[in-house]
C-alpha positions in Angstrom: 0.0 0.0 0.0 1.5 3.3 -1.1 1.2 6.6 0.7 -0.4 9.6 -1.1 1.5 12.8 -1.5 -1.0 14.5 0.9 -0.5 11.9 3.6 3.3 12.2 3.4 3.0 16.0 3.6 0.7 15.7 6.6 3.2 13.4 8.3 6.1 15.8 7.7 4.0 18.7 9.1 3.3 16.7 12.3 7.0 15.9 12.7 7.9 19.5 12.0 5.6 20.6 14.8 7.4 18.2 17.2 10.8 19.5 16.1 9.6 23.1 16.6 8.8 22.3 20.2 12.3 20.7 20.7 13.8 23.9 19.2 11.9 26.0 21.7 13.1 23.9 24.6 16.7 24.1 23.3 16.7 27.9 23.1 15.0 28.8 26.4 16.8 30.1 29.5 14.3 29.1 32.2 13.9 31.1 35.3 14.5 28.6 38.2 14.2 29.1 41.9 15.9 26.3 43.9 14.0 25.0 47.0 16.5 22.3 48.1 16.5 24.1 51.5 12.8 23.8 51.9 10.9 21.6 49.5 13.0 18.5 50.0 13.0 18.6 53.9 9.2 19.1 54.0 8.5 15.5 52.9 11.7 13.9 54.4 12.0 11.5 57.3 14.6 13.7 59.0 14.9 17.2 57.6 17.8 19.7 57.9 19.4 21.3 60.9 20.8 24.8 60.9 24.3 23.4 60.4 23.0 21.4 57.4 21.5 24.5 55.8 24.6 26.5 56.3 26.6 23.8 54.5 24.1 23.4 51.7 23.6 27.0 50.7 27.2 27.5 49.3 26.9 24.2 47.4 23.7 25.5 45.7 25.4 28.7 44.7 28.5 26.9 43.4 26.3 24.6 41.3 25.0 27.7 39.6 21.6 28.7 41.2 21.1 32.4 41.3 17.6 32.3 42.9 17.4 30.3 46.1 14.5 30.0 48.6 15.7 29.9 52.1 12.6 28.7 53.8 9.0 29.3 54.8 8.0 31.8 57.4 5.3 29.6 59.0 1.8 30.8 58.8 -0.1 28.5 61.1 2.1 28.8 64.2 4.3 31.9 63.6 5.1 32.2 67.3 7.0 28.9 67.3 10.2 29.4 65.3 11.5 26.8 62.9 15.0 26.0 61.7 14.1 28.2 58.7 13.8 31.2 61.1 17.1 30.4 62.7 18.7 30.1 59.3 17.5 33.4 58.0 18.4 35.2 61.3 21.9 33.6 61.2 22.5 34.9 57.6 21.3 38.4 58.7 23.3 38.5 61.9 26.5 37.3 60.2 25.9 39.7 57.3 26.1 36.9 54.7 25.0 37.6 51.2 21.3 37.1 50.6 21.1 38.5 47.1 18.9 36.3 45.0 17.3 34.7 48.1 13.6 34.3 48.7 11.2 33.2 51.5 7.6 32.0 51.4 5.1 34.5 52.9 1.4 34.7 53.1 -0.6 37.9 52.4 -1.7 40.4 55.0 -5.4 41.4 55.2 -7.0 44.6 54.3 -10.2 45.4 56.2 -13.3 46.8 54.6 -12.4 50.3 55.9 -9.0 50.1 54.1 -6.9 49.3 57.2 -4.1 46.9 56.3 -2.5 44.4 58.7 0.6 42.7 57.4 0.9 39.0 58.2 3.4 37.7 60.7 5.4 36.2 57.8 5.7 39.6 56.1 6.9 41.1 59.4 9.5 38.3 59.7 10.6 38.8 56.0 11.3 42.4 56.9 13.0 41.6 60.2 15.3 38.9 58.7 16.3 41.0 55.7 15.4 38.5 53.1 15.1 40.5 49.8 12.5 38.6 47.8 9.4 36.5 48.3 7.1 33.9 46.9 3.9 35.4 48.3 1.2 32.8 48.6 -2.6 33.0 48.0 -5.4 30.5 47.6 -8.1 30.8 45.0 -10.3 27.7 45.2 -13.2 27.6 47.6 -11.5 24.9 49.7 -8.2 26.7 49.7 -9.8 30.1 50.9 -12.0 28.5 53.5 -11.2 29.7 57.0 -8.7 32.3 55.6 -10.6 34.9 53.6 -13.4 35.2 51.1 -12.9 36.4 47.5 -13.8 40.0 48.2 -11.3 40.2 51.0 -8.7 38.6 48.8 -9.3 41.2 46.0 -8.7 44.2 48.3 -5.9 42.5 50.3 -3.7 41.5 47.4 -2.8 45.0 46.2 -2.4 46.2 49.7 -0.2 43.3 50.6 2.0 43.8 47.5 2.2 47.6 48.3 3.4 46.8 51.8 6.1 44.5 50.6 7.3 47.1 48.0 7.4 49.8 50.7 9.0 47.7 53.5 11.3 45.1 52.0 14.8 46.0 50.7 15.4 43.9 47.6 18.6 42.6 45.9 21.4 45.2 46.1 19.0 47.6 47.8 16.4 47.7 45.0 12.8 46.7 44.9 11.9 43.2 46.2 11.1 40.6 43.6 7.6 39.4 44.4 6.1 36.3 42.8 2.5 35.6 43.8 2.3 31.9 44.2 -1.2 30.5 43.7 -0.9 27.4 45.8 -4.1 25.8 44.4 -3.7 27.4 40.9 -4.7 24.3 39.0 -7.7 23.7 41.2 -8.8 27.3 40.8 -8.7 27.1 37.0 -10.6 23.8 37.0 -13.2 25.0 39.5 -13.9 28.6 38.5 -11.9 29.9 35.5 -13.7 33.2 35.4 -12.6 34.0 39.0 -9.1 32.8 38.3 -8.9 35.0 35.3 -10.2 38.0 37.1 -7.5 37.6 39.8 -4.8 37.3 37.0 -6.1 40.5 35.5 -5.7 42.2 38.9 -2.2 40.8 39.4 -1.2 42.0 35.9 -1.6 45.6 37.2 0.5 45.1 40.3 4.2 45.9 40.9 5.4 42.3 41.0 7.9 40.1 39.2 5.2 37.6 38.2 3.2 34.6 39.4 3.5 31.0 40.1 0.9 28.2 39.7 1.0 24.9 41.6 -0.5 21.5 41.1 -0.1 20.9 44.8 -1.4 17.3 44.7 0.0 16.3 41.3 -3.4 15.2 39.9 -3.8 17.2 36.7 -2.8 15.8 33.4 -0.1 17.6 31.4 -2.4 18.9 28.7 -4.6 20.5 31.5 -1.6 22.1 33.0 -0.5 23.4 29.6 -4.0 24.9 29.0 -4.0 26.6 32.5 -0.5 28.1 31.7 -1.6 29.3 28.3 -4.6 31.1 29.8 -2.5 32.6 32.5 0.1 33.8 30.0 -2.6 35.5 28.0 -3.3 37.7 31.1 0.3 38.1 32.1 2.4 39.4 29.2 6.2 39.6 29.5 8.2 40.9 31.2 5.9 39.4 34.0 7.3 36.0 34.9 5.1 32.8 35.0 6.5 29.8 36.9 5.0 26.4 37.8 5.5 23.8 40.5 4.3 20.3 40.0 4.0 17.5 42.5 4.2 13.8 41.6 0.8 12.5 42.7 -0.2 11.0 39.3 3.3 10.5 37.8 2.8 13.4 35.3 5.1 15.9 37.0 8.0 16.2 34.5 5.7 16.0 31.5 3.6 18.7 33.0 6.5 21.1 33.5 7.6 20.5 29.8 4.0 21.2 28.7 4.0 24.4 30.8 7.2 25.6 29.3 5.9 25.0 25.8 2.7 26.9 26.6 4.4 30.1 27.9 5.8 29.4 31.3 9.2 31.1 32.0 10.4 28.4 34.4 9.8 26.5 37.6 10.7 26.2 41.2 11.5 23.1 43.2 14.3 21.2 44.9 17.3 19.7 43.2 16.5 16.2 44.4 13.3 14.3 43.7 12.0 14.3 47.3 9.2 16.7 48.0 6.2 17.4 50.2 4.2 14.3 49.1 5.9 11.5 47.1 8.1 13.7 44.9 7.9 16.6 42.5 9.2 17.8 39.2 12.6 18.5 40.6 15.0 21.0 39.1 17.6 18.2 38.8 15.3 16.4 36.5 14.3 19.5 34.6 17.9 20.6 34.0 18.8 17.0 32.9 15.9 16.9 30.5 16.9 20.3 29.0 20.4 18.9 28.5 18.8 15.9 26.8 17.2 18.1 24.1 20.5 20.0 23.6 19.9 23.2 25.5 23.3 25.0 25.7 22.3 27.3 28.5 22.3 24.5 31.0 26.1 23.9 30.4 26.7 27.6 30.6 24.7 28.2 33.8 25.2 25.1 35.9 28.0 22.8 37.0 26.5 19.8 35.3 29.4 17.6 36.4 28.0 18.0 40.0 24.3 17.5 39.2 23.9 13.8 39.9 26.1 13.7 42.9 24.8 16.8 44.5 21.1 15.9 44.1 21.8 12.4 45.5 23.7 13.8 48.5 21.0 16.2 49.4 18.3 13.6 49.4 20.4 11.2 51.5 21.0 14.0 54.0 17.2 14.7 54.3 16.2 11.1 54.5 19.1 9.3 56.1 18.2 6.6 53.6 19.5 5.9 50.1 17.8 7.4 47.0 15.3 4.8 45.6 17.2 2.6 43.1 14.6 2.9 40.3 14.2 6.7 40.4 14.5 7.9 36.8 17.6 10.1 36.1 18.7 10.4 39.7 18.3 6.8 41.0 21.0 4.2 41.4 19.6 2.0 38.7 19.0 4.8 36.2 22.5 4.2 34.8 23.1 0.6 35.7 22.8 -1.2 32.4 21.0 -4.6 32.3 21.5 -4.9 28.5 24.0 -3.1 26.2 21.3 -2.1 23.8 19.9 0.4 26.4 23.1 2.4 26.6 22.5 6.1 25.9 25.2 7.7 23.7 26.6 11.2 23.5 25.5 12.8 20.3 22.5 10.6 19.6 19.3 12.6 19.5 17.4 12.6 22.9 20.0 10.5 24.7 21.3 11.6 28.0 24.5 9.6 28.9 25.3 9.8 32.6 28.6 11.6 32.0 26.5 14.6 30.9 25.3 15.1 34.5 28.3 14.0 36.4 27.6 10.2 36.5 29.0 7.1 34.9 27.5 3.8 33.6 27.5 0.8 35.8 26.1 -2.7 35.3 23.2 -4.8 36.7 22.8 -8.5 36.0 19.2 -9.5 35.0 19.3 -13.2 34.1 16.7 -12.9 31.3 18.4 -10.3 29.2 21.9 -9.4 30.3 24.5 -9.9 27.5 28.2 -10.7 27.6 29.3 -7.0 27.8 27.1 -6.3 30.8 28.3 -9.4 32.6 31.9 -8.4 31.9 31.2 -4.9 33.2 29.6 -6.2 36.4 32.5 -8.7 37.0 34.9 -5.8 36.6 33.0 -3.8 39.3 33.0 -6.8 41.6 36.6 -8.0 41.1 38.5 -4.8 40.1 39.8 -6.6 37.0 39.4 -5.1 33.5 36.3 -6.1 31.7 38.4 -7.1 28.7 40.1 -9.7 30.8 37.1 -12.0 31.0 37.0 -14.6 28.1 34.0 -14.2 25.9 33.4 -17.9 25.9 33.1 -17.9 29.7 30.7 -15.0 29.6 28.5 -16.8 27.1 28.5 -19.9 29.2 27.3 -17.7 32.1 24.4 -16.7 30.0 23.5 -20.3 29.2 23.8 -21.3 32.9 21.5 -18.5 34.0 18.9 -19.6 31.5 19.2 -23.3 32.5 19.0 -22.4 36.2 15.8 -20.5 35.7 14.2 -23.2 33.6 15.1 -25.6 36.5 13.1 -23.4 38.9 16.2 -21.8 40.5 15.7 -18.1 41.3 19.1 -16.7 41.9 20.1 -13.0 42.3 23.3 -13.1 40.2 23.8 -9.4 40.5 24.9 -10.0 44.1 28.7 -10.4 44.1 28.9 -13.8 45.8 26.4 -15.3 43.4 28.0 -13.7 40.4 31.5 -15.1 41.3 30.0 -18.5 41.9 28.4 -18.4 38.5 31.7 -17.3 36.9 33.4 -20.2 38.6 30.9 -22.7 37.3 31.2 -21.3 33.8 35.0 -21.4 33.9 35.0 -25.1 34.5 35.6 -27.2 31.4 
């Protein structure tokens, strides 16, 4: 069956559309705010002490982050300081550089008579000398419940922004960078798009850096996130920034961030490791790696990619006091342990991301159903310290045969374990 000229032309147009998206991802310089000092500890078993935070901050700067969130100025129990408070006070008291640093704050409330009361978190931001803020609001009915109604929000937002601009000293003594973070942004668009759009119209008139939209449970599909972002972008023209933050509830998080970028988002915020408030999020480590994957040159120019894999892993281990899950994509231990040579990602091949590109190296994992001679040789080299080339190909092939025979005989053996692998090698070496 032959294809018509029109069908071929249509196919080429579809592929050209995909390539146009790749080209856009390659050329963009995303606006990133790192939250490794806050997002990752929130969902961690252990968290971070003041000493931990003081050690982490220079590592984040060395890696290349220019925008770093120091912590959250707790809204629910502001009279009980957290490590985040101690951290910001320490930076202030020791006159350490906080340019490019942010903290989460919530809005103050403007009464019907025009009287404005800043929130405790705003007061703390001022007292601690943090120059910039992700200033949080809720827009869905459930999110606003018990905090404020829509009318109160409408009059409080401009007043709260005005207070920040009047009372916070920004980077290098200038105006603070204020990003309004709509915590339930995806919920708000899905529940009542008219109200969401009216608030965006209001924000477009304010003296702010931009806005941020969250999918705080990670339940919206990528095309929904893309649509929400496209609508938000239509109300917030550049130079206003539009950022996203995606949790991993449904497993869509990284696809959702890519979809957001393609629909007008300027960037994202998140921690460098995968760990987050629930089960994970679209981490900046993953986003940077995926932009490297498509050939974005700005990642190499902006970040120490040779540190990415090691730094992200170290930070998660610090927060958890447990190893990173083996099967985590990109950052997990098994992400670059080859079970079969065919799966090797190669430098220069379209859409491949070899581990060396983010500071890693290939290792090997024995899976008795598929592992080939090269993988077995690589794993033997890891276990014995001998060169992979020193293992005879005939012996490696006999190891494959023996694994198949053992499994057919009902023997379930973990050959990846060093003792079992060496025993298999000894059996295969016998003539």
